[in-house]
C-alpha positions in Angstrom: -11.0 2.5 -20.8 -10.5 0.3 -17.8 -12.4 0.2 -14.5 -9.9 0.1 -11.7 -10.3 -0.4 -8.0 -7.4 0.5 -5.7 -7.4 -0.4 -2.0 -5.5 1.7 0.5 -5.1 1.7 4.3 -4.7 4.5 6.9 -1.4 3.9 8.6 0.8 5.9 11.1 3.4 8.2 9.7 6.8 6.4 9.7 8.7 9.3 11.3 10.5 9.3 14.5 10.2 6.6 17.2 7.7 3.8 16.8 5.2 3.5 19.6 2.8 0.6 20.1 -0.8 0.7 21.3 -1.6 -0.1 24.9 -2.4 -3.8 24.0 0.8 -4.1 21.9 -1.1 -5.3 18.9 -0.7 -2.2 16.7 1.3 0.9 16.0 0.1 4.1 17.7 -0.1 7.0 15.4 -1.7 9.5 17.9 1.4 11.7 17.9 3.0 10.9 14.5 -0.2 11.4 12.5 -1.5 9.2 9.7 -0.9 8.8 6.0 -1.1 6.3 3.1 1.9 3.9 2.6 4.3 4.5 -0.3 3.3 1.2 -1.9 -0.3 2.3 -2.0 0.5 5.8 -3.2 2.2 4.1 -6.2 -0.9 1.9 -6.6 -3.1 5.0 -6.8 -0.9 6.5 -9.4 -0.9 3.3 -11.5 -4.7 3.1 -11.1 -5.1 6.7 -12.5 -2.9 5.8 -15.4 -4.6 2.5 -16.2 -8.1 3.8 -16.0 -7.6 6.1 -19.0 -11.2 7.4 -18.9 -12.7 4.5 -17.1 -13.9 4.5 -13.5 -11.1 4.7 -10.9 -12.4 3.9 -7.4 -10.4 4.1 -4.2 -11.5 2.0 -1.2 -10.5 1.8 2.4 -11.6 0.0 5.5 -11.0 2.1 8.5 -12.4 4.5 11.1 -14.2 7.8 10.2 -10.9 9.7 10.0 -9.8 7.4 7.1 -11.8 9.7 4.9 -8.7 11.9 4.8 -6.8 9.3 3.0 -9.6 8.7 0.6 -9.8 12.4 -0.2 -6.1 12.5 -0.8 -6.4 9.8 -3.4 -9.4 11.5 -5.0 -7.4 14.7 -5.2 -4.9 13.1 -7.6 -7.3 11.7 -10.1 -9.4 8.9 -8.6 -13.1 9.3 -9.6 -15.0 8.0 -6.5 -14.5 6.3 -3.2 -15.8 3.5 -1.0 -15.4 3.8 2.7 -16.1 0.6 4.7 -16.3 2.3 8.1 -14.9 0.0 10.8 -12.2 -0.3 13.4 -9.4 -1.6 11.2 -7.3 -2.7 14.2 -10.0 -5.4 14.8 -9.7 -6.8 11.3 -7.3 -9.4 10.1 -6.2 -10.0 6.5 -9.0 -12.5 5.9 -11.6 -10.0 7.3 -10.3 -7.2 5.1 -10.2 -9.4 2.0 -13.8 -10.5 2.7 -15.1 -7.0 3.0 -13.3 -5.8 -0.2 -14.8 -8.8 -2.0 -18.3 -7.9 -0.7 -17.9 -4.3 -1.9 -16.7 -5.5 -5.3 -19.8 -7.8 -5.7 -22.1 -5.0 -4.6 -20.7 -2.8 -7.3 -21.1 -5.6 -9.8 -24.7 -6.0 -8.8 -25.2 -2.3 -9.4 -23.7 -2.5 -12.9 -20.0 -1.6 -12.3 -17.5 -4.4 -12.7 -13.8 -3.8 -12.0 -11.3 -5.1 -14.6 -8.3 -4.5 -12.3 -7.9 -4.4 -8.5 -4.7 -2.9 -7.1 -3.4 -3.1 -3.5 -0.2 -2.3 -1.7 2.0 -5.4 -1.6 1.9 -5.3 2.2 0.6 -3.2 5.1 3.0 -0.5 6.2 2.1 -0.9 9.9 1.6 -4.6 10.4 3.5 -6.1 7.5 0.6 -8.3 6.3 1.3 -9.7 2.8 -2.0 -11.6 2.7 -4.9 -9.4 1.6 -4.2 -9.4 -2.1 -3.9 -13.1 -2.4 -6.9 -13.8 -0.1 -9.0 -11.3 -2.2 -8.1 -12.9 -5.5 -9.0 -16.3 -4.0 -12.4 -14.9 -2.8 -13.1 -13.5 -6.2 -11.8 -16.4 -8.2 -9.3 -14.1 -10.1 -5.6 -14.5 -10.9 -3.2 -12.5 -8.7 0.4 -11.3 -9.3 2.4 -9.8 -6.4 5.3 -7.4 -6.1 4.6 -5.5 -9.2 6.0 -2.0 -10.0 4.5 -1.1 -13.4 1.1 -1.8 -15.0 -0.2 -1.3 -18.5 -3.5 -2.4 -19.9 -4.4 -3.1 -23.5 -7.0 -5.4 -25.2 -8.2 -6.9 -22.0 -4.7 -8.0 -20.9 -2.5 -6.4 -18.1 1.2 -6.3 -18.7 3.0 -6.3 -15.3 6.6 -5.7 -14.5 8.5 -6.1 -11.3 12.0 -6.9 -9.9 12.7 -10.5 -9.2 15.8 -12.3 -7.9 17.3 -12.5 -11.4 16.3 -9.1 -12.7 13.2 -7.6 -14.2 10.2 -10.0 -14.6 7.3 -9.4 -16.9 3.8 -11.0 -16.8 0.8 -10.9 -19.0 -2.5 -11.6 -17.3 -6.0 -11.6 -18.7 -8.4 -9.4 -16.9 -10.1 -9.2 -14.4 -7.1 -9.7 -12.1 -5.7 -8.6 -8.7 -2.3 -7.1 -8.5 -0.2 -6.0 -5.5 2.1 -3.0 -5.9 5.6 -2.2 -4.6 6.9 1.3 -4.7 9.7 2.3 -7.0 8.1 1.9 -10.4 6.3 5.2 -10.7 6.5 8.6 -9.0 3.2 9.4 -7.2 1.7 12.7 -8.1 0.8 15.3 -5.5 -2.6 17.0 -5.4 -3.0 20.4 -6.8 -5.3 23.0 -5.2 -7.9 22.3 -7.9 -7.6 18.6 -7.2 -8.2 19.1 -3.5 -11.3 21.2 -4.3 -12.7 18.5 -6.6 -11.9 15.8 -4.0 -14.2 17.5 -1.5 -17.2 17.0 -3.9 -16.3 13.6 -5.2 -18.8 10.9 -4.3 -17.8 8.5 -1.4 -20.0 5.6 -0.7 -20.0 4.6 3.0 -20.6 0.9 3.7 -21.1 -1.1 6.9 -19.1 -4.3 7.3 -20.8 -7.4 6.0 -19.8 -9.6 9.0 -18.1 -9.4 12.3 -14.3 -9.6 12.2 -12.5 -12.8 13.2 -9.3 -10.8 13.9 -5.7 -11.4 12.9 -4.8 -13.8 15.6 -1.8 -11.5 16.3 -0.8 -11.6 20.0 1.6 -8.6 20.0 4.1 -6.6 18.0 7.6 -5.9 19.3 9.9 -3.0 18.6 13.5 -4.2 18.2 16.1 -2.3 20.3 18.2 0.2 18.3 21.5 -1.2 17.1 24.4 -0.4 19.3 26.7 2.4 18.3 30.4 1.4 18.0 33.2 3.9 17.5 36.7 2.8 16.6 39.5 5.4 17.0 42.0 4.8 14.2 44.6 7.2 15.7 45.4 10.9 15.7 47.3 13.0 13.2 49.4 11.6 10.3 49.9 8.4 12.2 46.2 7.5 11.6 46.6 7.5 7.8 47.7 3.8 7.4 44.9 2.6 9.6 42.4 4.7 7.7 43.5 3.3 4.3 43.3 -0.3 5.7 39.7 0.4 6.9 38.7 1.7 3.4 40.2 -1.5 1.9 38.2 -3.7 4.4 35.0 -1.9 3.4 35.7 -2.3 -0.3 35.8 1.4 -0.9 39.3 1.2 -2.4 41.5 -1.7 -3.5 
């Protein structure tokens, strides 16, 4: 049995056109809706597998509506939740790491120590890659980033991910912090029974331990769409040689 904590974030759905908030510092999900990022969905799945009868806690820092993302994780096998209720837009990576660390220490003081902490490799909305590393530093634990599969045995986590030269494998003594990239596992979807259980699962609501310093981010920008270019190769049979030449240029044929 392994006690696992997985941290998720409420992010706008990545569908359709991206709209920024009025101050330009965040992505507006008012019309697209909100979800959990693919990296964190995989982290939840790996947490359920790694717990193997231990405690599997899901944590989020966000507004009251973020309870929906907590309940979704609880519906696929997490055992309980922690909701740090705050305006996540005001919190930078350092603030988020500090609040997660405070929640971990509070649980330890209450008798529950986490062997493994999983996070998404980066935030789907702001692209921050810092929280996992900052959290590990705050807790004095080792950290491995960009992992796609996790297994635990004998107090050691075996971690695999794709590096520049192929698959990389690490063995890390627990406790440890690991950030997850999608692609290693297929997230499960909640059943009707799972959704019913999630409504009754315990969720501890915490207040932030300190005021946020913020991210220091001045603004986000949405790049313009790439221009569309159309090349007419010809009409009728006369276009065949040009078509073949184009396929050769693209490497489709030799």
